[in-house]
N, C-alpha and C positions, 0 to 999 in steps of 0.2 A: 629878385625872382629866382635866381639860381639856388638860394638858400631854401626857398619854399619847395622847389622841385626836389632838392635833396631830402627835405623832410618828408615829402610825399613818398619818395622812393623808399626811404627808411621804414615808413609805416607799412607800405605794401610788402616789403621783404619780411619784416617782423611778423606781419599778419599771416603770410603764407607758411611760415615755419618750415622751411625746407629741411628734409631729412628726418622729420619727426613722424611717428606713427599717427596716421590721420584719424583712425577710430579712437585712439587714446585721447587725442586732442579734443575731439568732438565730445566724447563722454565727460572729460574733465570740465570743459566749459559748461556743459549742461548741468553737471552737479553743482558747480560754483554758482551758476545763475539761479538754480532752484533754492540753494541755501541763502543767497542774498535776498531773494524774495521773501522767504520765511522770516529772516531777521528783520526785514523792513516792515512786514506786517505786524510782527510782535512788538515793534517799537510803537506802533500806533495803538495797539490794544494790549494793555497790561493783563496778564493772565490772572493775577491776583491783585486785590485792592484792599489797602488798609482803610479803616474808617477813622479819620482823625477827629479829635474833639475840637470844639470851637476855640478854646483858649489854651495857650501853651502852659505846661506845668512848670512852676519854679522848683528848684532843687529841694526846697523845704517841703513842698507839697508832695514830691516823690517819696521822701522819707516817711512822711505821715501816712500816705496811702499804702505803702508797703506794710507798715505796722497794722493798718486796719484790715488788710486782706484776711488775716487769721480768723476774723469773726464771721467768715462766710458760712461756717457750720452752726452758727447760733440759732437757737430755737425762737429767738425774738425776731419777728418779721422785719421790723424797722432796722435793727442792727445788721441782720443778714443782707438786706438790700443795700445798706450803706457800704458793707464790705465788698460785695460783688461790684458795686459801682466804683469802688476804689481800685479794684483789679482792672476794670474796664478803662479807667482813666490812665493807669500805668501803661496799658497795652495800646492806648490811642496816642501815645507820645510820638511826635514827629521825629525825634532823634533817638535812635537805638532803643526801642521799647524792650523791656527786660523779659522777653518771651521765655527764654530757657530758665531763667531764675524762677518765674512763676510756675512753669511746668514742674520743676524740681520741688517746689513748695507743696505739691499735691493738689493744686487748685482745679485741675482738669476734671476729675470725677465729680467734684462739687458743682462746678459750672454746668456740667451735663445733667446732673440731677435737678438743677434749677429749671432746666428746659421743660420738665414734666409738670411744673407748678401752674396748672391752668387757673388756679384760684388767685394767682399773683402775676398778672401779665407784665407788670413793671419789672419784676424779678426775671421773668422769661426774657424780656427785651434786653436787659443789661447783660445777662449771661450769654445770650446769643451774640450780642455786640462784642463781648470779650472773646468769645470763641472764634468769631469772624476774623478778628485781628491776629489771633494765634495762627489761624489757617492761612493768613496772608504772608506768613514768613517762609522759611526754607521748606524743602520737601519733607525733611525729617519732622519739623514742627507741625506741618499739615497732617502727616501720617499719625502723629500723636493724637490729634483731634479725631481722626477716623477710628483709630484703635480704641478710643474711649467710648465708642458706640454712639457718637453724637449724630451721625448721618440719619438714622431712622427717626430720631426725634426732630431734626430739622425738617424732614419730609412731613412729619406730623404737624409741625407748626405752619406749614403752607396752607393749612385749613383753619388757622386761628381766626377768630372773628375780629381780632385786633390788628389793624393794618400795619402798624409799626413793627409788631412782632413778626408778622408774615413777611414783610419786606426784608427784615434783618435775616430771616432764615434763607431767603432767596440769595442774599449777598454772601452768606456763609457757604452755601452750596456752590455758588459760582467760584469761590476761592478753592474749594476742595476739588471740583471738576477740573479747574485750571492746573492742577498739579500734574496731570498726565493721563494717558489712556487707561491705566488701571483704575485710578480713582473715578474717572469719567464713567467707565463701564460699570463699576460698582454702584454708583449713584443711579445710573440708568436702570440697572437691574432691580433696584428697589422702587422704581416707578416714578421718577421725577418728571418725565416729559409731560404727561397729561395734566397734572395740576399746574405745572409751570406755564403751559400754553393757555390754560384757562384764564390767566391774568390779562391776556391780550383782549381787552374790551374797552369800549368808549369811556367807561367811568373811572378807569385806573389813572392815578396822577402821573404826570410826565416823568417825575423822578423815579417812581416805581417801575414804570415801563422801560426806562433806560436800563435799569438793573436787570430786568427780565431779558431784554435784548442782548445785553452783555453776557449773561449766562448762556444764552443760546449760541453765541459765538464760541464760547468755550466748549460747548457740546459738540460743535462741528470741527473744532480746531485740530485735535491730536490724531496722528496716524499710528498704526501699530509698528513697533520695531521688528525687523526681521530676525528670525532665530539665528544664532551664531552657528552656521552649518559646520564649520571646520572644527568646532570645539565640543560638539555634543554627539552622543551615541544615537543610533537610528531610532530607538524607542523614544528617547528624549526629544528628538527632532519631530517625530510624529505627534508627540504630546504638545509640543510648541505650536505646530501647525493647527492642531485641533483648537487650542486656546485662542489663536489669532482668528481662526474661522468663526468660532463662537462669538468673539468680540465684534468682528465685522458684521456678523448677522444681526447681533443686538443693536449695533449702531444704525445699520440700514433700516431695521424695523422702526427705530425711533425717528429716522429721517423722513419716513413716510408721513409722520405727523408734523415734523418740524418745517419741512419745505412749504406746505400750504400756509403755515403761520408767517413765514418770511415773506410770502407773497402779499399777505395782508399788511405787514409792516412797511412794505415798500411804498404804500400810499399814505404813510403818516406824514404830518407836516413838520415834525421835529427833526432837524438836520442830524443831531447826534444819533437818534434812533435809525435814521436812514443810512448813515455811514456804517454803523455797527451791522445793520442788516446786510449791506452789500459786502462787508468783510466776511460775514458768515457764508455768504454765497461763494466768495472767493476760495474759502477752505473746501467747500464741497466740490468745486470744479478743479481742485488740485488733487482730487481723489480718483477713484476708479470710474470706469465707464458707466456703472450703474448709478452712482451719485450724479455724474454729469447729466445722464439722461433724465433723472428726477428734476434737475434744474430746468432742462430744456422743456420737458413735458409740462412743467408748471406754468409756462407761458410768460415768465418774467424777463427773458432775455431782451425782447424789443423795448422794454421800458426801463432798463437799468439806468440809463443816463439822463432820464428826464427830471431828476430831482436834485441836481447839484452834487452828484457823487461821481464826477467824471473819473478822477484818479483811482478811486476804489474800484469802480466798474472795470477799469483797464486791467487791474489784477485779475478780476473774475474771468474776463474774456480771454486774456492771454494764457491763464492757467488752462483753460479749456482747449486752446490750440496745442498745448503741450501734451495734455493727458487724454484728449478726446480721440475718438475714432474718426475715420475719414468722413463718414456721413454726418457726424456731429459738427465737425469743422465746416463742412459744406453748408450746414444750416446757418452758421454764423454769417457766412458770406451772403446767403440769401436774405438775411436780416440786415444787410447793408452795414456790416461792422467795419469795413475797411476805411471809408471816409472819416468817421469819427476818430479812429485810431490815428490816421494821418494828421488830423487837425490838432491832436494833442501833442504832436512831436515838438511843438514849440515851447512846452512847459519847461521851467527852470530845473526841476528836480531830476537829476541824472538817473536815479534808480527807476523812476517812472518812464523816462525816455528809453532806457534799456529794455524794460518790460514791453513797451510798445513795439520796439524794433524786433524783439524776439517773437512777439505775436505775429507781426507781419511776415517775418521770415518763415515761421512755421506754417502759416497759411499758404505761402508760395510753394514750400516744399510739399505739403500735402496735396496741393493742386496738381502736381506732376506735369503732364502734358498740357494741362489747362492753365498753367501759370501765366500765360500771355493775357488771359482774361483779367487776372488780378492786377497785372502791371498796368493794363489800360485804366482800370478803376483808380489805381494809385496816381497815375498821371492826370486823369481828368479832375481829381479833387485837389490837386496841388501838392500831393504828398512827395512826388519825385524831387521837387526842388528842396523840400525840407530834409529829405534823406541825403541829398547831395551836400547840403550845408553841414550836416552832422558828420561828414567825413573830416571836417576840421575841428571837431569837438575835442576839448582838452582831456576828456575821459577816454582812456585807451580802449575799454570794452565797447564804448559807443561808436568810436570812429572805425573800429574793426568791423563791427556789425553793419554799420552803414556802408562801408566799402564793399563788404561781401555781397550785400543786396544789390548795390549798383553794378558791381562787376559781373555778377552771375546772371542778373535778370534784366538789366537795362543797357549793357554795353553794346549789344548787337554783334559781338565778335564770336567767331567760331574757332578762334585760335586755341591751341592746347592750353587747357586750364590746369592749375594746380588741383590735385584731387581733393584737397581740403575745402575747395570752394564748390564742389559738386554736391547738390542735394542728395540725400539718401533716397533710394528708390522707394516709392510707395507700394504697398502690398495690396494687390487685388482690386477689382472693381474699377469703375470710372469715376471721374469727378467732374460732373457736367455743370460748370458754372455758367450762368446766363447773366451777364452784366446788366442787360436791359431790365430784366425782371428784378434783379436784386436792388437796383437803384430806385425802383419804384417805391420801396418800403422806406419808412423813415426810422432811423435809429440814431439818436443823438446822445452822446455822453454828456 
């Protein structure tokens, strides 16, 4: 018993971090938490995807295919198709595809030219497949595809009457968009959103729709990097801000079209599509208040957890509690978000548990003087016991978060507290939670 008491005392002392700057500690932990969340999400969703071939290549086949690539400029349609197919097979290898070697060989402009061959859809398909796999590589390799002027042709192929060609173009664009905000905004500026969303219809095959949903996730994923204020001149700084503003405007304009499509996809029966859809929403609620309000106004929040996407929905809601305004967080509570958050605290994934605890803490902080209403809801749904148990969790961040919530909101003590445990003051307005009305609505992750 004495050892347990000593351990608890050690945890409490290390948590309170006597002598350290409180604001610095808080900001550091928030930065680390946000970074952990982003890393966790990106492990679930690959930004780029290689398209492997069905059978592995033997070494002898690799040598043979490399020799055959040179015929890609042949005037003989059969020979040319065979050469482009050879390039595609090399790029589809599971083990170190020779992307750089093929780029150096001069194959890129040849493959891009093949995308124009409406008279030969098989050639278009093989070339699009090869370019997709080049774009699945490093940022430099993806940029090589972009600089070869392939993107406008991929957008054109979205209207191809041949479904396999069309789907391969979607896949290629997903890899390019996944390279970062610059590529994403470039593809958006060329008009990708409207034709992409047109594929969301009852007749589309599931495999195709999964790729469309994945591309939508990449459209929602990337944020704009801030300009390096300390290293640029005033005029350069203004130019950087204009560029970022233009990019954000472009993205927000596109999201007005994307969010309704995500609402439709939430009712799909395929679990992979549902998971990707909720991940896309989590990226939107990790953005600015305008994006968050789009998600709220769409009406999807009360239905997020009805489709077996509990953990993914936890990211979406918790991100909203971090980035949202007071009225937006209040809306969550009115939709009865607290009980499902508490029920998920028993999951085994420590990253998810930390996300849930952060979300609950943010709601309590945002509630200000009305935090007692939230604590009542937490107690009534059995969340208090789970949070108490998490004080013994092996993960340091989790037991510190659990201790903070218990010590600040459930201890019932008015003894002098360490400043690091005192929530930040909320700014302006009131936060009128009504537990009776909020519990009437059903919200299940």
